[in-house]
N, C-alpha and C positions, 0 to 999 in steps of 0.2 A: 501494499500499499504506499503510494507518494505521499509525502505530506505538501499539502496548500500553502500552511502557513509558518512562516518566516520573521526571523527578526532580522534588522538591521541597527545601526549606529544609529539611526536617525527616526526609527519607527518602526513598528512590524508591518508585513506586507502579507495579502495573501494571493495566491495565484489560482491556477486552472488544474485541478487533477485529471489524467486522462483515463479514458475506460478500451476496454476491448483489446485489442493488438499493443497499445502500448500503454496498459494497465500497469503503474508504478512509476508512472512520469510525470513528472508536474511542472507547469510553466508559470514562470512568472515575465509578464511580456513587456512590462513598463515600470521599472525599478528606478526612480529618481539616481543618479549619482552626482549631482550638481544641480544648484539650485538653476532655474531659468535665464539664458544668458539676453535678457531682453531688456531695455530701458537703460539705467545707467550701467547694466553688465554687458552690453556690447560692447564688443571689440576691445574686452578684458578677459584677464585670465578666469580659469571658472572658481566658483567657489562651493563650498559646502552647501548642499539643500537647508531650508529651516526644517527642524525638526517638526512631525506631526504626532497628533494622536488619534488612537483608535487603532485600525486596521488597513493600510491602503490597498484600494482594489487596483491590481496590477493584471487584472485578466484580458484587456484589451491594448492593443501595439499604439504607441505614441505616434505623433506624428512626424514625417520626414523632414529633416533639416528642409532650407531654404534652397532653391536651384530653379533655374531658369523657365524649367516647363513643369505644368504640374501631371503631364500623361507618362513619365517614364521615357526611357529610349525608347523612340519611336519607329525603329529600324526592325528589319527582320535580320536575323531569326528572333531576337529577342521582344519583340512586342509580342509574338505569339507563345512564346516560351514562358516568358516571366511576367508581362505585364497584360495579358488578356482577360485579368479580373478587374481592372484598375489599380491606381495606387493610392495610398494615403493623403490626406490633406498635409499642407506643408505648413510650417511654423518655424519662428527661431528657439520657440521651447521642444527640444529636442535632445537634452542629455539625459539619456536614459539608456539602460542595458536591459535585453530580456536575458532570462537565465531558463535552461531546460536542463533539469536533471531528474534522473533515478537514484540518487543517494537515499539511503536512509538514516535516519537521524542520528548523529555520531561518527557518519565515515566520512572520510576524507578520499576523495575522489580526485584525478588528475583534471585541469581547467584548463579549457579551452577556449582562448578572447579571440573573436572573429570579427576582422573590419571589411566591410563589403567595398565591391569595386565601383567603379564610375569615376574614374581619377579621382582627384581632390575635390571634384566639381558636384558630382551627382548621384543619385541612388540613394537606399536607404538598408538600416539594418535587418529590417521585418520581411525582404523578399521571400518569396516562395520557394525558390530553390535553396534559401539556407535552413530549411525547416530541418531541428536538431534531435528529433526523437527518436531516431535509429543511433547516433553516436550517444546519446543517453543512455539507450539499453545497452550499447558497449561498454559501458562503465566511464562514460568521461560527462563532467558537468561544463556545460558549451554556454558561453556568454555572448551575446551579439551586440556590439557598440555602437551609439548613434554618436554622431560628433557633427560640430560645426563643418561647412563646407563653402567651398569657392569662397565670395566677397565676404562673409561672416565668419568664415575660418581660417582665410591666409591673405585679406588684403592688407598691404604695409603703407604707410603713409609717414610724410616728416613729422605731422602734427601728432600722430598716434607715438610715436618713438620720442618726441618730447614730453608727452605727457606719461610714458611708462619707463622712463630710466635709460634712453637709448637702444630701446629694441621695439619692434611691435611684430604681427603675425604671428604663425603658426598657433593661431588660437586653438585650431582645430587637433594640432599635436597635442598641445596644453591639456585639452580634452582627452586625450588618449592617457595621457599622464597620470591625469586626474581618475580615470576610469580604472585604470590599473593598480594606484592606491586602494581606490574603493574595493576592487575585490579581494585584495591583498586582507583589507580590512574587515571585510562581513562575508566572504564567499565560504567560510567555515558554516554559515547557519542555513547554506543551502548543499551542504556534505561536500563542498570541493576543498582541495588542500591548496592553501595560500603560496605554500612552497613548491609548488610545482604547477607553474604556469608557462602553456605554450600561446604564441601569438600568433595569428596566421591571417591570411586575406588572397583575393584573388584580384589580377590587374592593379588597378588604382588600390586596391585594398593591401598591396604588396611594400607600396611607399608608406603605406598607414604603420603596416608590422615591422618593416625595418626599421622607419624614422622612430618608433619605440624601442624596438630592441636593441637600437644603435645611442640611444638617447643618453648622457650622464645621468638622467632622471630615473632611468631602470635600471642601472648597474645591478647587476645580483638579484634583479625580482623577475627576470625572464629565463627560463632554461632553454627553450626552444622557438625556433618561428619556421614558419611555412609559407612559401612563396609560390604563387600559384600562376603563374604569366605572367611573368617578369621578374628576373632576378635582378632585386636593386641595390646592386652593388658597384660597379663601376660608372658612377653618375658623379656630377657635381651640383650641389645645391646652389641656388640664386643667392647673390648677395643680398644685403639690406640695402644696400645704394642701387641696385638695380629693380629690386622689389617695389621700391618706393618709387622710383622713375614709371615703372607699370601701375601701381596704383591711381598716381595720379594721371595717368594717359588713360585709365580707366573710366575715373569720375569724368573726364572731359569729352568721353566716348559717348557717355550718359547725358552730357549737357549739363552737368554739374560743376559747379567751382572748386575745383581742386584743393584751394588755398581756406576753405571752410572749415572753421571751427571744429574742434570733436564733440562739442555739446551739439552743434547742429547735426554732424555725421549721425548722433546716434537719434535724434528725432525724424530723421527721414523714413518715411512710410517702406517696408521692407522690399515690396514688390517694386519699387521707385528703381532699385538697384539693378534690374533687370530691363528696362525700360531704354533699349540700345539705340542709339543714332543710327549706328551701324551694326549688322550681327558679326560678334566676335568670334563664332565658333564655339570649338571647345575651349581653344584659347590660351592655356597655362602657358607660362615661360614668353606669350609674345606681348609686345607693348599694345596696350590699349585692349588685349584680349581679358577674359574672365578671370580673375585670381582664380589659380587653384595649384600653387608649390609652397612647398616646405623653403624656407629660408635659412642660411645660415646666420644664426643670430648669436653665436658663441655663448650658448646657455643650453638651451634644448637639443639644438642641431649646433657641436661645438664646431666640428671643421668643415668647408665647403666640400671635401672629397669625403664622399661616401664610405669608402672603401676604409679611409683612415679613422672613420666614427666606428667602425664596424671593429676594426683589429683594435681600440683601445677600449671599446666598452661592451663589447659581444665575442671577445675572443671563444668564450666558452659556450655559446650558443650553440646548440645543434639547429642544423637547416636541413630542410626538405623542403626540395624544387623544382619546377619543371615547367612545362608549356605544350601546346597541342598542336596536332597536325590540321593545318588547316588557317590558322590565323597568320601566318607567316609566308612572304615571298619574296622572292628573288629580285625582285624589282617593287617599285610602287610602296604602298603601307600596309596593306592586306587587310584593311577595314572597310567593306563592302564589295562591291561586285570587283572581281581579280582580273586586268586585263589579259587576256589568254595570249597564249604564243601561237603564230599561224603555223609554225612547224619546228620538227626540231632543229633546222638549221637556225633559226632564231635564237632558239634558245642556246645552244650553242655558242652563239654571237653573242648573246648578253654575257654568258659567265666568262667568255674570252675577256670580254671589257671589264666587266668584276675582278677578276682576278690578275689582269696583266701578265706581267714577268712570269707568275705561277702558271700560268695556263701551259698545259701541251695536250693540242686538240685530241690525237690520238690516244693518249694516256687519259686523260679524261673522258672521253667516250666510251673507253673500256669500264671506267670503274663508276660510271653515269648512263647508262645508255639509256636512251628513250626513242620514240616512235615520233612521227607528225603527228598521230592521234593521239598520245597520251604524253605529249611535252608539257604541256600547262598541270596537267596533275604531278607528276613526277617532277617537276619545278618547285611544288608545294610541298612534296614532302620532302625535298632536298634542303629547302627553308626550314624546315622543321629539326633538321639534323645539324645543318650549318648554314652560315651565309646568308641568312634572311634580314630583310629588314623590317619584317612586320610588326603586328599589331601585338606587342608586349612579350616578343618571344626572344626580342634582343640576341638574334646570331643564333638560336637554335640551342638543341640540346647539349653541344659541344660546351657551350656557355658554362651552362650548371655542372658540367663533369667538370671542366677546368678551374672553376670554382673550389668544387671538391678536392681538388687535386693539389691546388693551390694551399689550400687550408690544412691538408695534412700534414704539410709541412712547417707553416707558418701559425697555425691554431691547433695544435695536437689534441688539446683534450674534448674539442668539438668533434661532433659527427656531422656527416655530410650524406645526403642522399638525393638522386636525382632520377627524373622518369621524363617520358614522351607519351604523352596521350593521343592514341590514335583511334578509338573507336567513332567510328563516323555514326552519328544519330540517325535511324530509319526515319524517313518521311513515309507520308501517307500516298497510294498511288496517284491521287488529281494535281500531286506538288510535283512529280516528275516534269521536269523541262523548265520548271519555273525557280527561280532564284533559289527558294528553299529547297529544293532537290539536294538527296544526299549525298550524288556527285558534284556537286557546287560547294556545298558548305563544309563537306569534309568534315573535322574534329575542330568545330568554330570556337571562337573565340568565348570562353564561360562554360561550354557545352559540359565539361567534366564536373562542375558542380552539383549537378544531378547525380553524379557516383561518389563522389568523396563527401557530401553529405548522406547519400544513399535518401536522397529526397524524393525520388520520383515514385508515383504511384500509378495503377491502371486507371488510365482516364485522365491524369494530370500529369503533364498539359494536356489538354484535349488534343493537341496538333500531334502527338507522337505516340504511335503506335509501337510501344516497348516489346521488344521481343524476351524471350527466358534468358538469352545470352547477357541482355542488358541489368536483367536483375542480379545476375550471378557475378557480373563483374560491377556492380557496384556494393554488393556484399563483401565482396573481396577488396576493394579499394577503400571503404571504411574502414574495414579491421586493419587495413597498412597505417590508413591515417590514425586510427586510435591507438595503434600499437604505438606508432612514434609520441602522440600525444604524450601516453602515458610513461613511456622510458626513455625515449629518443631512439628508437630501433623499431623500425616498423615490423620485423620478425620477432619481437619479444612475445608473441602469444598471449598479451594482456588482453585483448579482446577476442570474444567467441568469433568465429565465424562458421558457416556451413560448408565452405569448400577450404579443400586445400589452398596454401599461399607458397607460393613457389617463393624461394629465397631470394631477396631482395641484397644484389651486391652493393656495399657500400662505396661513394665516389672517393677514391683516393687513388693512390697510385695505380691502381688496377685499372681506372676510369669507367667504373662499375655504374650502371645505370638500369632502371626498368621501364620497358614499353609496354603500355596497356592497349591491347587491340581489342579483340574480342576474349581474351584472356592475358594474365600478366606473363609477360617473357624477360627474364632477366639475361644482359649481357654484359661482357668485361671486355676491354682491350681494345686496340686500335684498327679500324679498316682503314681502306687508302682515302676515303672521304674525311673521314677524323683527322689524317697525319695533314691531309692538304689543307684543312682548316686549321689546323694548329700553326701551319706555316703562315697563314694570313693573320693570325693574331699577332704572331712574332714580327711579321711584317710592319704592322700596321702599330704597332707598339703602345695599344692602349691598355693591356691588361699586364699586371706585373708578372715578371718572370718566374717561371716555376724551378 
């Protein structure tokens, strides 16, 4: 029997006790971890919520953070897979966590703090693909975190710096730190172990999870990190000076006075911050674009170089990271329709231009043979392995394996695991030949969330005719994830699984990784494409030498 009543430092709460398949699981959907960041608290560090009396009803999800659109990501396949039931209302009052737990009173289960994707600009903590009942059944206490985004989470301005002692921005990251501290102080009331916390996210959520795991304010508080579709490693944070220029340009784009006082900024109606004179698009890091970048403030983000923050503050943090076949391309960006190759010769010409003096036509054609008919498809598979430009994959699985081999030498106390997700989600017969065709989407960006959370059900989403292999793979992947969250080793056997789990090789000098297609397939060693990719890495000098 689950407990639906719990205490927190600030007052009692009650959630929903599930029945049927998930009997023994309770969900607390909207527990406040900070005061609403509104009025005088807009553009300020988060503060404790006011204590309350009685038992607070947390059975309903809170509002999603402020963002440019109410409808969620309106592009396919996300529109039909994730947002077909509509989305929550928006509000600046968004600093809540949902907690899904199957722990009994007095137990101390491993804790997984989850950060949603959408860059640092959109999305929300209660999306249906994050349903955590299966992970809770496997012995994990899952905490999904809402935090401020875009303008309210990351805008920098000189007047804010002057008010706040020389720094501004990173309000969303500060929310994460506040949530982490709240979890450490309160999660025992929900059956969680405050000394066994894993943080994780997908896409933009990886910037959040790694930003938190590598912050001085989280030192010693986070044991593990999961990065799905974006290894937030070799990147630079924006400087405070640059971010302030971007913030001023954004206000000008809105037709607002960039020199207005902080008091005036706090009185502007929230939606007015999205009344663009010209559409900035996703805009992060673009002058005049929608704010959505963490900045090097010397405090929460100490160094401009993400790798330097990781080395100093997360050297003992275990990592599990990877990406999806279908979200990267060898040309273009990978979000939306892919520019097809007309024939094999066009593909090889593209790779020759990309590889330059490392390209040997006969050798490359032998190691990566394509035909006129499959050139586009094979280019996307190649992008997931190496040389990708794509949506979050940052060069392909070789990047994650390189990260593991590098950390095996420089951070030997940490363990590292890499994966490449290649299960192509089934589509309905009427979708063949459309953009939603399985042969077009492959393993699209964020599609693995249905599997790592094991959140799929018959008829949910309605657009997916799930097959037996999907449910089996989801059972296996969620068990690997739960094992890692609990112990730092996806093979540990902590979580129950209805199927065998092939041994996942660690990413070290052996270059090990796991491929997930219709089943988990472990691999070790380097093939010719891997070796060529390493030559590219060496030539470009972007990664530290091993």
